C-alpha positions as YAML, in Angstrom:
chain: A
units: angstrom
residues:
- id: 1
  name: MET
  ca: [-17.34, 12.91, 11.31]
- id: 2
  name: LEU
  ca: [-15.33, 12.86, 14.56]
- id: 3
  name: LYS
  ca: [-12.93, 10.34, 13.02]
- id: 4
  name: LEU
  ca: [-12.34, 12.66, 10.05]
- id: 5
  name: ILE
  ca: [-11.72, 15.65, 12.32]
- id: 6
  name: ILE
  ca: [-9.20, 13.67, 14.37]
- id: 7
  name: LYS
  ca: [-7.39, 12.58, 11.18]
- id: 8
  name: ILE
  ca: [-7.24, 16.17, 9.95]
- id: 9
  name: LEU
  ca: [-5.87, 17.39, 13.28]
- id: 10
  name: ILE
  ca: [-3.22, 14.65, 13.44]
- id: 11
  name: THR
  ca: [-2.17, 15.36, 9.85]
- id: 12
  name: LEU
  ca: [-1.93, 19.11, 10.47]
- id: 13
  name: VAL
  ca: [-0.02, 18.68, 13.73]
- id: 14
  name: ILE
  ca: [2.56, 16.34, 12.16]
- id: 15
  name: LEU
  ca: [3.00, 18.60, 9.13]
- id: 16
  name: TYR
  ca: [3.31, 21.67, 11.39]
- id: 17
  name: ILE
  ca: [6.04, 20.00, 13.44]
- id: 18
  name: ILE
  ca: [7.91, 19.01, 10.27]
- id: 19
  name: ALA
  ca: [7.50, 22.50, 8.77]
- id: 20
  name: SER
  ca: [8.83, 24.11, 11.96]
- id: 21
  name: LYS
  ca: [12.09, 22.17, 11.63]
- id: 22
  name: ILE
  ca: [12.68, 22.51, 7.88]
- id: 23
  name: ASP
  ca: [12.99, 25.54, 5.62]
- id: 24
  name: ILE
  ca: [9.80, 25.19, 3.56]
- id: 25
  name: ALA
  ca: [10.99, 27.81, 1.07]
- id: 26
  name: SER
  ca: [13.90, 25.52, 0.21]
- id: 27
  name: VAL
  ca: [11.51, 22.60, -0.22]
- id: 28
  name: ILE
  ca: [9.40, 24.66, -2.61]
- id: 29
  name: GLN
  ca: [12.51, 25.53, -4.62]
- id: 30
  name: VAL
  ca: [13.49, 21.87, -4.88]
- id: 31
  name: VAL
  ca: [9.97, 20.90, -5.97]
- id: 32
  name: LYS
  ca: [9.87, 23.69, -8.56]
- id: 33
  name: GLY
  ca: [13.24, 22.64, -9.93]
- id: 34
  name: MET
  ca: [12.21, 19.02, -10.38]
- id: 35
  name: HIS
  ca: [12.46, 17.84, -14.00]
- id: 36
  name: TRP
  ca: [9.05, 16.64, -15.21]
- id: 37
  name: GLU
  ca: [10.59, 13.57, -16.86]
- id: 38
  name: TYR
  ca: [11.25, 12.03, -13.44]
- id: 39
  name: LEU
  ca: [7.66, 12.62, -12.39]
- id: 40
  name: ILE
  ca: [6.29, 11.07, -15.58]
- id: 41
  name: VAL
  ca: [8.39, 7.93, -15.05]
- id: 42
  name: ALA
  ca: [7.35, 7.76, -11.39]
- id: 43
  name: LEU
  ca: [3.68, 8.12, -12.34]
- id: 44
  name: LEU
  ca: [3.92, 5.33, -14.93]
- id: 45
  name: LEU
  ca: [5.62, 3.07, -12.38]
- id: 46
  name: GLN
  ca: [2.90, 3.76, -9.82]
- id: 47
  name: LEU
  ca: [0.21, 2.95, -12.37]
- id: 48
  name: LEU
  ca: [2.04, -0.27, -13.24]
- id: 49
  name: SER
  ca: [2.11, -1.18, -9.55]
- id: 50
  name: ALA
  ca: [-1.66, -0.64, -9.35]
- id: 51
  name: ALA
  ca: [-2.22, -2.76, -12.47]
- id: 52
  name: LEU
  ca: [-0.20, -5.64, -10.98]
- id: 53
  name: ALA
  ca: [-2.12, -5.37, -7.70]
- id: 54
  name: ALA
  ca: [-5.43, -5.49, -9.57]
- id: 55
  name: TRP
  ca: [-4.20, -8.61, -11.43]
- id: 56
  name: ARG
  ca: [-3.45, -10.30, -8.11]
- id: 57
  name: TRP
  ca: [-6.88, -9.36, -6.77]
- id: 58
  name: TYR
  ca: [-8.53, -10.76, -9.90]
- id: 59
  name: HIS
  ca: [-6.90, -14.15, -9.37]
- id: 60
  name: ILE
  ca: [-7.89, -14.21, -5.70]
- id: 61
  name: MET
  ca: [-11.52, -13.43, -6.55]
- id: 62
  name: ARG
  ca: [-11.57, -15.99, -9.34]
- id: 63
  name: LYS
  ca: [-10.57, -18.68, -6.82]
- id: 64
  name: LEU
  ca: [-13.48, -17.49, -4.64]
- id: 65
  name: LYS
  ca: [-15.90, -18.07, -7.56]
- id: 66
  name: PHE
  ca: [-16.19, -14.44, -8.70]
- id: 67
  name: ASN
  ca: [-16.24, -14.76, -12.47]
- id: 68
  name: GLU
  ca: [-15.85, -11.23, -13.81]
- id: 69
  name: ARG
  ca: [-13.18, -10.49, -16.39]
- id: 70
  name: PRO
  ca: [-9.79, -9.05, -15.40]
- id: 71
  name: MET
  ca: [-10.65, -5.56, -16.68]
- id: 72
  name: TYR
  ca: [-13.49, -5.33, -14.15]
- id: 73
  name: TYR
  ca: [-10.99, -5.68, -11.31]
- id: 74
  name: GLN
  ca: [-8.56, -3.26, -12.93]
- id: 75
  name: LYS
  ca: [-11.28, -0.61, -13.02]
- id: 76
  name: SER
  ca: [-12.57, -1.39, -9.54]
- id: 77
  name: TYR
  ca: [-9.05, -1.28, -8.08]
- id: 78
  name: LEU
  ca: [-8.38, 2.13, -9.65]
- id: 79
  name: LYS
  ca: [-11.66, 3.47, -8.29]
- id: 80
  name: GLY
  ca: [-10.74, 2.16, -4.86]
- id: 81
  name: THR
  ca: [-7.35, 3.87, -5.15]
- id: 82
  name: PHE
  ca: [-9.11, 7.16, -5.84]
- id: 83
  name: PHE
  ca: [-11.24, 6.79, -2.71]
- id: 84
  name: ASN
  ca: [-8.13, 6.02, -0.65]
- id: 85
  name: GLN
  ca: [-6.10, 8.96, -1.92]
- id: 86
  name: ALA
  ca: [-8.59, 11.71, -2.69]
- id: 87
  name: LEU
  ca: [-11.45, 11.01, -0.30]
- id: 88
  name: PRO
  ca: [-9.79, 9.60, 2.84]
- id: 89
  name: GLY
  ca: [-12.47, 10.98, 5.11]
- id: 90
  name: GLY
  ca: [-15.35, 9.13, 3.50]
- id: 91
  name: ILE
  ca: [-15.74, 5.58, 2.25]
- id: 92
  name: GLY
  ca: [-12.39, 3.80, 2.01]
- id: 93
  name: GLY
  ca: [-11.08, 2.25, -1.17]
- id: 94
  name: ASP
  ca: [-11.28, -1.28, 0.25]
- id: 95
  name: ALA
  ca: [-14.86, -0.73, 1.36]
- id: 96
  name: TYR
  ca: [-15.71, 0.51, -2.14]
- id: 97
  name: ARG
  ca: [-14.16, -2.59, -3.69]
- id: 98
  name: VAL
  ca: [-16.19, -4.78, -1.34]
- id: 99
  name: LEU
  ca: [-19.41, -2.99, -2.31]
- id: 100
  name: GLU
  ca: [-18.68, -3.35, -6.02]
- id: 101
  name: ALA
  ca: [-17.67, -7.01, -5.78]
- id: 102
  name: SER
  ca: [-20.73, -7.82, -3.64]
- id: 103
  name: LYS
  ca: [-22.93, -6.88, -6.61]
- id: 104
  name: LEU
  ca: [-21.53, -9.82, -8.57]
- id: 105
  name: GLY
  ca: [-23.85, -12.22, -6.78]
- id: 106
  name: ASN
  ca: [-21.61, -13.92, -4.22]
- id: 107
  name: GLY
  ca: [-22.56, -11.72, -1.27]
- id: 108
  name: LYS
  ca: [-20.83, -9.07, 0.81]
- id: 109
  name: LYS
  ca: [-19.08, -11.55, 3.07]
- id: 110
  name: SER
  ca: [-17.29, -13.35, 0.24]
- id: 111
  name: ALA
  ca: [-16.42, -9.99, -1.35]
- id: 112
  name: PHE
  ca: [-15.02, -8.77, 1.98]
- id: 113
  name: TYR
  ca: [-12.94, -11.91, 2.38]
- id: 114
  name: GLY
  ca: [-11.52, -11.48, -1.13]
- id: 115
  name: VAL
  ca: [-10.46, -7.88, -0.50]
- id: 116
  name: LEU
  ca: [-9.04, -8.82, 2.90]
- id: 117
  name: LEU
  ca: [-6.97, -11.64, 1.39]
- id: 118
  name: ASP
  ca: [-5.70, -9.22, -1.25]
- id: 119
  name: ARG
  ca: [-4.62, -6.82, 1.50]
- id: 120
  name: LEU
  ca: [-3.00, -9.66, 3.42]
- id: 121
  name: LEU
  ca: [-0.94, -10.71, 0.40]
- id: 122
  name: GLY
  ca: [0.02, -7.09, -0.18]
- id: 123
  name: LEU
  ca: [1.32, -6.83, 3.38]
- id: 124
  name: LEU
  ca: [3.21, -10.10, 2.98]
- id: 125
  name: GLY
  ca: [4.89, -8.77, -0.18]
- id: 126
  name: LEU
  ca: [5.99, -5.57, 1.54]
- id: 127
  name: LEU
  ca: [7.45, -7.50, 4.50]
- id: 128
  name: LEU
  ca: [9.28, -9.92, 2.21]
- id: 129
  name: LEU
  ca: [10.73, -7.10, 0.13]
- id: 130
  name: ASN
  ca: [12.00, -5.26, 3.20]
- id: 131
  name: LEU
  ca: [13.44, -8.44, 4.71]
- id: 132
  name: ILE
  ca: [15.31, -9.31, 1.50]
- id: 133
  name: ALA
  ca: [16.68, -5.75, 1.21]
- id: 134
  name: ASN
  ca: [17.79, -5.70, 4.86]
- id: 135
  name: ILE
  ca: [19.62, -8.99, 4.48]
- id: 136
  name: ALA
  ca: [21.28, -7.73, 1.28]
- id: 137
  name: TYR
  ca: [22.44, -4.51, 2.99]
- id: 138
  name: PRO
  ca: [22.97, -5.39, 6.68]
- id: 139
  name: ASP
  ca: [25.38, -2.52, 7.40]
- id: 140
  name: LEU
  ca: [23.13, 0.35, 6.34]
- id: 141
  name: LEU
  ca: [21.15, 0.87, 9.55]
- id: 142
  name: PRO
  ca: [22.21, 0.87, 13.21]
- id: 143
  name: TYR
  ca: [22.36, -2.61, 14.75]
- id: 144
  name: GLY
  ca: [19.21, -2.24, 16.86]
- id: 145
  name: ILE
  ca: [17.02, -0.84, 14.10]
- id: 146
  name: PHE
  ca: [18.30, -3.45, 11.62]
- id: 147
  name: HIS
  ca: [17.24, -6.29, 13.91]
- id: 148
  name: LEU
  ca: [13.97, -4.60, 14.88]
- id: 149
  name: LEU
  ca: [12.91, -4.31, 11.23]
- id: 150
  name: ASN
  ca: [13.88, -7.92, 10.57]
- id: 151
  name: LEU
  ca: [11.94, -9.12, 13.62]
- id: 152
  name: MET
  ca: [8.89, -7.15, 12.49]
- id: 153
  name: ALA
  ca: [9.12, -8.65, 9.00]
- id: 154
  name: LEU
  ca: [9.63, -12.19, 10.24]
- id: 155
  name: GLY
  ca: [6.87, -11.77, 12.83]
- id: 156
  name: GLY
  ca: [4.43, -10.55, 10.19]
- id: 157
  name: ILE
  ca: [5.28, -13.39, 7.81]
- id: 158
  name: ALA
  ca: [4.94, -15.92, 10.63]
- id: 159
  name: ALA
  ca: [1.55, -14.41, 11.58]
- id: 160
  name: VAL
  ca: [0.28, -14.93, 8.01]
- id: 161
  name: ILE
  ca: [1.42, -18.57, 8.11]
- id: 162
  name: VAL
  ca: [-0.24, -19.15, 11.50]
- id: 163
  name: PHE
  ca: [-3.40, -17.48, 10.25]
- id: 164
  name: ALA
  ca: [-3.48, -19.86, 7.30]
- id: 165
  name: MET
  ca: [-3.34, -22.78, 9.73]
- id: 166
  name: LEU
  ca: [-6.47, -21.63, 11.61]
- id: 167
  name: GLY
  ca: [-8.64, -23.02, 8.82]
- id: 168
  name: LYS
  ca: [-7.54, -26.51, 9.86]
- id: 169
  name: ILE
  ca: [-8.81, -26.15, 13.44]
- id: 170
  name: ASP
  ca: [-12.46, -27.21, 13.48]
- id: 171
  name: ALA
  ca: [-13.04, -25.79, 16.97]
- id: 172
  name: PHE
  ca: [-12.62, -22.26, 15.59]
- id: 173
  name: GLU
  ca: [-15.56, -22.87, 13.26]
- id: 174
  name: ARG
  ca: [-17.86, -23.69, 16.19]
- id: 175
  name: TRP
  ca: [-17.03, -20.68, 18.37]
- id: 176
  name: LYS
  ca: [-19.01, -17.53, 17.62]
- id: 177
  name: TYR
  ca: [-16.09, -15.14, 18.02]
- id: 178
  name: THR
  ca: [-13.64, -17.12, 15.89]
- id: 179
  name: ARG
  ca: [-15.94, -18.34, 13.14]
- id: 180
  name: HIS
  ca: [-15.08, -15.51, 10.77]
- id: 181
  name: LEU
  ca: [-11.36, -16.05, 11.32]
- id: 182
  name: HIS
  ca: [-11.83, -19.72, 10.47]
- id: 183
  name: GLU
  ca: [-13.76, -18.85, 7.30]
- id: 184
  name: ILE
  ca: [-11.19, -16.33, 6.09]
- id: 185
  name: SER
  ca: [-8.37, -18.75, 6.85]
- id: 186
  name: ALA
  ca: [-10.21, -21.49, 4.97]
- id: 187
  name: ASP
  ca: [-10.58, -19.16, 1.98]
- id: 188
  name: LEU
  ca: [-6.89, -18.36, 2.16]
- id: 189
  name: ARG
  ca: [-6.08, -22.07, 2.05]
- id: 190
  name: ARG
  ca: [-8.56, -22.55, -0.79]
- id: 191
  name: VAL
  ca: [-6.92, -19.83, -2.86]
- id: 192
  name: TYR
  ca: [-3.40, -21.04, -2.10]
- id: 193
  name: HIS
  ca: [-3.72, -24.79, -1.73]
- id: 194
  name: ASP
  ca: [-1.28, -25.12, -4.60]
- id: 195
  name: PRO
  ca: [2.35, -24.20, -3.69]
- id: 196
  name: LYS
  ca: [2.78, -22.80, -7.18]
- id: 197
  name: ALA
  ca: [-0.05, -20.31, -6.58]
- id: 198
  name: ILE
  ca: [1.33, -18.98, -3.28]
- id: 199
  name: THR
  ca: [4.83, -18.77, -4.80]
- id: 200
  name: LEU
  ca: [3.59, -16.87, -7.85]
- id: 201
  name: HIS
  ca: [1.43, -14.47, -5.86]
- id: 202
  name: SER
  ca: [4.17, -13.88, -3.31]
- id: 203
  name: ILE
  ca: [6.57, -12.96, -6.12]
- id: 204
  name: VAL
  ca: [3.94, -10.70, -7.70]
- id: 205
  name: SER
  ca: [3.26, -9.07, -4.31]
- id: 206
  name: VAL
  ca: [6.97, -8.34, -3.87]
- id: 207
  name: LEU
  ca: [7.11, -7.02, -7.44]
- id: 208
  name: ILE
  ca: [4.15, -4.70, -6.83]
- id: 209
  name: HIS
  ca: [5.94, -2.99, -3.96]
- id: 210
  name: PHE
  ca: [9.28, -3.09, -5.76]
- id: 211
  name: VAL
  ca: [7.76, -1.09, -8.63]
- id: 212
  name: SER
  ca: [6.35, 1.43, -6.13]
- id: 213
  name: MET
  ca: [9.77, 1.71, -4.51]
- id: 214
  name: LEU
  ca: [11.22, 2.34, -7.97]
- id: 215
  name: ALA
  ca: [8.83, 5.28, -8.28]
- id: 216
  name: VAL
  ca: [10.11, 6.71, -4.98]
- id: 217
  name: TYR
  ca: [13.69, 6.05, -6.09]
- id: 218
  name: VAL
  ca: [13.20, 7.91, -9.37]
- id: 219
  name: ILE
  ca: [11.77, 10.91, -7.52]
- id: 220
  name: GLY
  ca: [14.60, 10.72, -4.98]
- id: 221
  name: ILE
  ca: [17.23, 10.80, -7.74]
- id: 222
  name: GLY
  ca: [15.34, 13.67, -9.33]
- id: 223
  name: VAL
  ca: [15.52, 15.84, -6.19]
- id: 224
  name: GLY
  ca: [19.19, 15.04, -5.64]
- id: 225
  name: LEU
  ca: [19.21, 12.13, -3.16]
- id: 226
  name: ASP
  ca: [22.19, 10.23, -4.51]
- id: 227
  name: TYR
  ca: [21.66, 6.85, -2.85]
- id: 228
  name: SER
  ca: [21.48, 3.35, -4.28]
- id: 229
  name: LEU
  ca: [18.21, 1.62, -5.08]
- id: 230
  name: LEU
  ca: [19.01, -0.90, -2.35]
- id: 231
  name: THR
  ca: [19.13, 1.93, 0.19]
- id: 232
  name: PHE
  ca: [15.61, 2.95, -0.82]
- id: 233
  name: LEU
  ca: [14.43, -0.67, -0.59]
- id: 234
  name: VAL
  ca: [15.66, -0.78, 3.01]
- id: 235
  name: LEU
  ca: [14.34, 2.61, 4.13]
- id: 236
  name: VAL
  ca: [11.05, 3.15, 2.31]
- id: 237
  name: PRO
  ca: [9.04, -0.07, 3.05]
- id: 238
  name: PRO
  ca: [8.93, 0.57, 6.84]
- id: 239
  name: VAL
  ca: [7.49, 4.00, 6.08]
- id: 240
  name: MET
  ca: [4.83, 2.41, 3.88]
- id: 241
  name: LEU
  ca: [3.97, 0.10, 6.78]
- id: 242
  name: LEU
  ca: [3.48, 3.15, 9.00]
- id: 243
  name: THR
  ca: [1.06, 4.73, 6.50]
- id: 244
  name: ILE
  ca: [-1.17, 1.64, 6.67]
- id: 245
  name: ALA
  ca: [-2.29, 2.84, 10.11]
- id: 246
  name: PRO
  ca: [-5.38, 5.02, 9.41]
- id: 247
  name: ILE
  ca: [-4.36, 7.92, 11.64]
- id: 248
  name: SER
  ca: [-3.86, 10.65, 9.04]
- id: 249
  name: LEU
  ca: [-5.31, 11.74, 5.72]
- id: 250
  name: ALA
  ca: [-4.05, 9.31, 3.05]
- id: 251
  name: GLY
  ca: [-0.80, 8.89, 5.01]
- id: 252
  name: TRP
  ca: [0.18, 12.56, 4.74]
- id: 253
  name: GLY
  ca: [2.39, 13.64, 7.61]
- id: 254
  name: VAL
  ca: [3.09, 10.09, 8.73]
- id: 255
  name: ARG
  ca: [4.85, 9.36, 5.43]
- id: 256
  name: GLU
  ca: [6.86, 12.59, 5.57]
- id: 257
  name: GLY
  ca: [7.88, 12.11, 9.19]
- id: 258
  name: GLY
  ca: [8.86, 8.48, 8.60]
- id: 259
  name: MET
  ca: [10.87, 9.29, 5.48]
- id: 260
  name: ILE
  ca: [12.79, 12.05, 7.22]
- id: 261
  name: GLY
  ca: [13.45, 9.96, 10.31]
- id: 262
  name: LEU
  ca: [14.85, 6.95, 8.44]
- id: 263
  name: PHE
  ca: [16.80, 8.83, 5.77]
- id: 264
  name: LEU
  ca: [18.47, 10.97, 8.44]
- id: 265
  name: LEU
  ca: [20.02, 7.73, 9.71]
- id: 266
  name: VAL
  ca: [22.08, 7.58, 6.51]
- id: 267
  name: GLY
  ca: [22.91, 11.29, 6.55]
- id: 268
  name: ALA
  ca: [20.40, 12.49, 3.94]
- id: 269
  name: ASP
  ca: [19.44, 16.15, 3.60]
- id: 270
  name: LYS
  ca: [16.03, 16.45, 5.26]
- id: 271
  name: THR
  ca: [14.98, 19.18, 2.82]
- id: 272
  name: LEU
  ca: [15.52, 16.82, -0.10]
- id: 273
  name: VAL
  ca: [13.80, 13.95, 1.73]
- id: 274
  name: LEU
  ca: [10.73, 16.07, 2.47]
- id: 275
  name: SER
  ca: [10.63, 17.23, -1.15]
- id: 276
  name: MET
  ca: [10.77, 13.62, -2.33]
- id: 277
  name: SER
  ca: [8.01, 12.55, 0.04]
- id: 278
  name: VAL
  ca: [5.71, 15.41, -0.94]
- id: 279
  name: LEU
  ca: [6.24, 14.73, -4.63]
- id: 280
  name: TYR
  ca: [5.56, 11.03, -4.14]
- id: 281
  name: GLY
  ca: [2.34, 11.91, -2.31]
- id: 282
  name: LEU
  ca: [1.31, 14.03, -5.30]
- id: 283
  name: ILE
  ca: [2.20, 11.15, -7.66]
- id: 284
  name: LEU
  ca: [-0.07, 8.86, -5.63]
- id: 285
  name: LEU
  ca: [-2.84, 11.41, -5.98]
- id: 286
  name: ALA
  ca: [-2.25, 11.75, -9.73]
- id: 287
  name: ALA
  ca: [-2.23, 7.95, -10.14]
- id: 288
  name: SER
  ca: [-5.68, 7.84, -8.51]
- id: 289
  name: LEU
  ca: [-7.25, 10.23, -11.03]
- id: 290
  name: PRO
  ca: [-8.08, 7.50, -13.59]
- id: 291
  name: GLY
  ca: [-10.18, 6.00, -10.80]
- id: 292
  name: LEU
  ca: [-12.12, 9.26, -10.55]
- id: 293
  name: TYR
  ca: [-12.86, 9.15, -14.29]
- id: 294
  name: LEU
  ca: [-13.96, 5.52, -14.09]
- id: 295
  name: PHE
  ca: [-16.14, 6.23, -11.05]
- id: 296
  name: ILE
  ca: [-17.89, 9.17, -12.76]
- id: 297
  name: THR
  ca: [-18.49, 7.23, -15.99]
- id: 298
  name: SER
  ca: [-19.78, 4.17, -14.11]
- id: 299
  name: ARG
  ca: [-22.18, 6.37, -12.13]
- id: 300
  name: HIS
  ca: [-23.39, 8.00, -15.34]
- id: 301
  name: LYS
  ca: [-24.03, 4.60, -16.95]
- id: 302
  name: SER
  ca: [-26.00, 3.35, -13.93]
- id: 303
  name: GLU
  ca: [-28.13, 6.54, -13.88]
- id: 304
  name: THR
  ca: [-28.98, 6.30, -17.59]
- id: 305
  name: LYS
  ca: [-30.14, 2.69, -17.39]
...
């Protein structure tokens, strides 16, 4: 309960600070004037991103000897998305996916490892996408920020590679405090022992985030932010990295502050940026609603058995 209260306070404080520096009436006017066609396209793109992510998770779990059909993981992923977006104060979406997968007979630990590996590949895809975009557009950001973002991306990618190597060190298996790291690393190597598999999943992970960035781009164009797609690919991924930190409710406040801060570096109108960020947050919420339907129907089926 205390954790939820802290999240609420942090979210409200950040949003209050943002609101005190921007004319909210203007933001409301921009949001009201948004053409619904842009929102529909953005919603479809976000749902496509979720479907691709669920496909990746299915293939990870299959390598870990979880034998459910792909549609099971599509449904479970959508339900997890609902918990992440609509109920951030309670059970998290990843925890829900672990609980569901643990019912398949392989145990909670294996289910946890599968979800963790899925998250790890998702992070790798986001870092790769941002690194590629930065290299393609090196003159967009100030020198220091450009190199900082590249160092963060390269450091994260290197950390994943080093983590994969831990499964080769037998000493880590014997020590109590490193045993789990060794097991997860071994599972990672088991899933991606084939170079073709890691290449395919890396490409899919980049594509997942690329499709999400397309959704943000479409909304940005809709509110009047006339910047190239490449500009969005440079500026938006670092904001998504910030929202991974569980310090606010579903990333609200952190996402808006990050978007404004980075887009101001290229001279964007902060009113339009805030409007885009708010609308994208609402799209994320709307994209989670199929998960609510699936959760309710699955609960009803289990109660009638």
